[in-house]
N, C-alpha and C positions, 0 to 999 in steps of 0.2 A: 446586459446585466450579468454580473458575476458575484456569487455569494462569498467566494473565498479567494478567487484570483488564480491560484496556481494550476488548477487542472481543468481545462476547458476543451480538451481534445479527445477524440475517439479514435481508437485504432483497432481494426480487425474484430474478429469474433472471439470472445473469451471462452475458456473451457466451460462446456455446458454439462450440467448435471453430474459433475465429477464426484459429488458427494451424496448422491441419492442413496438413502440408507434403508428405509423401512418399506419401500414399495409405495405405489401411488394408489390411494383410495379416495376418489373424488367425493364420494358421499361423506366420508369421515371428515374431509377437509372443510366441508361446508360449516362445520361446527367449531373449527379452530378459531382462536382469538386472532386479532390483527396486530402485527408489528409494523409501524410506519417508520421507515428509515429515511432520514433526511440527509442527503449526502452531497458533498461538493465533488465527489468522484463519480464518474459514469461507470455503470456496471461493466461495460465492455472496454474500459480504458486499459487498466493493468490489473491482472488478477492478484489481489492482495488482501489486506486485513478485512475490509468490508465484505468482500465476496466469500472469504473463508467462513466468517462468522455468520453472515446472513444465510448461507447455504445450510448451516447447522441449525440455526433458529427456525428455519423452514420445516424442520421435523415436527415442531410444536405450534407453529404460527403460520398464518397466511401473511407473507411478507410483501409489503408495498415499498418499493425502492424509488423514492422521489428524487429526481435529479435536477440539475440546473436547466434553465430554458435553452432551447435551440431556436434559431431563426426560421421563419417560414414566410412565404409570399402571401399567405392568406392574411387578410387584414383582421380577421377575427381569431383571437387566441383560442387554442384548444389543447386538450390533454391526450397525448399519444400513449397507448398502452401496448406493452411488448412483453410476451412471456419470456422470461430470462432463464428460468431454471425451475426445478421442481418446487412448487409452492411459492415462487417469487415472481412478482409482476413489476416491471419497470414502468414508472409514470414519468413521462417526459413532456413538460410544458412546451408548447410551440408558440412563439411570440413573433409578431411583426417587428422588424428592426426599428429601434428607437424607443421602444417601451422600456422605461427604466424607473428606478427610484420607488417612491411610494405608490405610483400608478401601477408599476409592475407587481409590487407586493400585494396590492388589492386584487389584481387579477389572479395571482397565484392562490390567494385565499379563496377566491370564488371557485376556481377550478378544483382545488383540493376538497372544499366543502361539498361541491356537487358530486364528486367521485365517492366520498364517504357516505353521502346521503343516498345515492343510487344503490350502493351496496348494503345499506342499512347498518352501517358500522357506527355504533353508539360510543364506543370506547376503544382505545388502542394503547399498546405500548409505544411511547414516543422515543425514538432512538436517534440522537443527533450526532452527526459528524461535523457539522458546521453551525456555529451560532448565527450565521447570517440567515438561516431559514426560520428563526424564531418569530419574526413579526407576523408571518402568515399561518403559523401553526400553533402558537402558544395557547390559543383559545380552545383547542381540541381537548375533550375529556380524556385524560390519561390514567390508565391503571398504574403506570409507573413511568417516570421520565428518566432516561439514561443519556448521559453525555459521554460518548466514547472519544476521548481526546487523543487521537492517534498522532497528531503533530501540533506544534505551536504555529498555527496558521497565520497569526498576526505578524510573525517574523518573515514570512515568505514574500518574495517580490510580487508586487501587485495586490497585496492584501488591502481590502477596503478600509478606509479610515474608521468606520463604525465597528470594526471587528472586536476591539477590546471592550467596548461598552456592551455590545450584544453578548459577549462571553460572560461578562459580569451578570447580566440578566439571566442567562442560561444556568449559571452556577447557582443562582438563587432558586431557580425552578427545579433543577434536577434533584431526584431522590438519591441517585448514586452516580459517581464519576469514575470512569475507567481511564487509564492512561496507557499509551503505547510504549512506555519505557519508564525506568526508574528516575531519570532526570526530570521527566515531565511530572511524575508523581510528586517529587520533591517540590516542584514549582506550584502544583495545584493543591496539595494537601493543606496548605495554610489558608486556602480560600474555600475549601469544602470539607465538612467534617466526615463525609463518607466517600472518600477517594481511595482507589485501590490500583496498584500497578499491575498491568497485564501486558508484558512485553509481547510483541508479535512472535508467533511460533512458526512451525514448519510442518509441511506435509512430507514426512521423511520418506515414505514409500515412493512418492512422486519423484523427488529429486535423487533418490538412490538409483534411479534408472541411469544416471550419469556414471555410475561405477561399472556399468557393463560395457564391454568392448562393442563398438558399433561404428557404422559409417558416418562420416561428417555430413552435416547439411550441405547442400550444393554451394551456397554462398560462403561457406567457411572452409571448404575442402582444400582450396588452393593456397590458403594462408600458411606460411611456413611456421615451424616451431623454433624456439619456445613461444607459446602464446600466453599473454596475460589478458584475462577476460573480465568484463564488467557488464552486467545487465541491470537495467532500471531506467527511471526517468532521467534524462540528461538535461539538467537545468542549472540554476545558479549554485546548487549544492555541490557540483562537481568542480574539482580544482583543475581547470584547463591548463594553467601554466605548469602544474606538476606533470600532467600527462605529456605535455610538449617537451619538457626537460628530460623525462625518462626516455621518450622516443628518440630524442636527439643524441643523448649520451649512450644509448644502447640500441643502435640501428639493427642489431641482430635479433632483438626482441620484437614481437609483433603484438600490438595492443588491439583487442577486439572489443568494440563498444556496441551493445545491443540495447535499443530502447528509443522512444520518441524524443525528439529535441523540443523542449518546451520552455518558453519565456526567455530564451536566449537566441541570438541570431545564429543559424547553422554555420554561416561564414566565419563566426568567431572561434569555431573549433579548429584546432591545429591541423594543418594539411601536411602530412608526411606519409611517405610510402609505407611506413610500418604502423600506421594508425588506420584501422579499418572500421568504418561506421556502417553497420549492417541494418539499421532501422529497427522498428518495433517487431516483436514476435509475440505470438500468443502463448499462454501459460503452458500448454502441452508441449511446445517446442523447446522450452528453456533447458530441460535436462540434456537434450541431444546436442545443444551447443556447448553446454557446460562440460560434457564428456570429453570434448576435444581441446580443453584448455589445460595448460600445465600449472598455472597459478591463477587463482581468483583474486581480484583486487577491488578495493573500496577507496578510491582516491578522492575522498570528500574534502572540500574546502573547510576551513575552520572559520565559520562566520555565524551570524545570528540565525540563519535558516537551518544550520546543522547543530546548533547548541543542544537541542533536546532530542535529536533523532535516535532511534534504536533500530538500526537497519535489519529488516527481515531477511535480507540476503545473506547475512552472516551464517545463521544455521542452515540455510538452503545450500550454500556453498559447501559447508561441512558434510551435510547429508549426501552431497554429490561426490564426496571423497577428495576434495581439493584443499590444498593449503591456501591460507588467506593472508593477504597483506592489506592493512588498513592504516589510514591516518588516525591520529589519536582522538577519535570521537569518544566522548565520555562514557556512554553506555557500552561501547565495544570494549574499551579498556577495562572497565570494572567487571564485565561479564566474561570476557575471553582473553584478557591480556596475559594471564598466566597459564594459558592452555597449552602452549607449546606449538600449536598448529595455526594460531592466528597471531601473526607478528604485527607489531605496532611501529610505525615510522613517522617521525615528525619533520622530515625534510626530504628533499629529492634524493640526496646522497644516502640517507638512511633507508629510504624506500627501495632504492636500487639494491642496497646491501641485503635488505630483508627478502627481496625477490630472489636474489642469488641463494640465500639460505633455504628458502622455500623450495627452490628447484632441487636442492639436495634432499630436503625432506621428502619430496615426491618420489624419490628413488626407493625409499623404504615404504612401499605401499602398504604392507601389512601393519607396520607400526603407525602409519598415518591414519588408516581406517580405524584402528583400535582406539587411538587418541580422540578422533572425531566422534566415534560412537559413545565414548565415555562422557564427552561434553554434552551430547544431545540427550542422553539418558531417556527419560520418559517424556521429553518435550513433544507436544503435539497440539494441534488446533482443537482437538476434542477436549483436551485438558483445560485449555483456555476457555472454551465455550462452557464447559461444566462449571468452572470456577465463577464465571460471570453469572451463570444461571443461579447459583447458590447465593451470590451477593444480591441479586435482584429479588429473590425470595425474602431475604432478610430485610430489604429496604421497603417492602410493600407496607 
């Protein structure tokens, strides 16, 4: 069973407690309200929007992070609990293979109800990342219902047919809707009167580590320069043909790809001596790989799955002090297209030219960092979290 389709894989251990802020007081936490986050992404998949936000909401709530089921040999379904971070508990349903559809939803409801009853949780903030979790959670008494629409999941490969209808129901239920970018906001504001754009932000201090001179990670150290680097999920959103053309036309450039390969066959990726697939890395490692790149790239395909994306990696790359080259993703063009350090390219030839110009930009390091810092300004996940908190107060 999959609620959303695109993210069903776990990789490594994510950054733990990197945002613990006010100290741990177990006695005080007993009186915190509960925030139940229903997610299609696993906590330890890739450290991104849900982890950044829930780590901050854990300052004021006991966060239950409810994930997709995982298979088990046990014929009796059960709910695994894992301490994920300060104030955050992962709830992972464990199902026997073959339990699907309405039967699975009934079991999920029973497992979740039992967990809330045992903890004497009478009410919670319901925070949805996927509409597919609505059938087994919509009966729970909510102090407020939030739909944080970080992606247009219905456009992703493998999305369940019921996704659109479930989203319609969730939009009727939600008190407030947040979107992961302005394009998504424009798509949702006509369907909900209390929708607000909150583009994904950046942990500037974390990625600024890439600005420091340092040794390369072992699996990157032998890769020659110039290096063009990308990290993120490698799936149908990546323009594989574009990467292949760049690698073919510029064999002196080396393309570094970091991230799990999801929903596409690994053998479909181009096989060239100057394309280096290094696999998934945890959040703490990313700045150390980024430090060794000459240009950061975002070679996204232009298709339904990228129509509404607002890539978090854009400000992360800039915080790391790297020039960026991207295909013309709408939210990247409108936010960074005139920045001078994020170049937009709509063809392989244009992409190669933009990388050449960016390699020149990188030689003026002082000017590059000044331009990047001007774009980043006061951007932070704390600002995003605070803005969301204010909108939630107004929606109650």
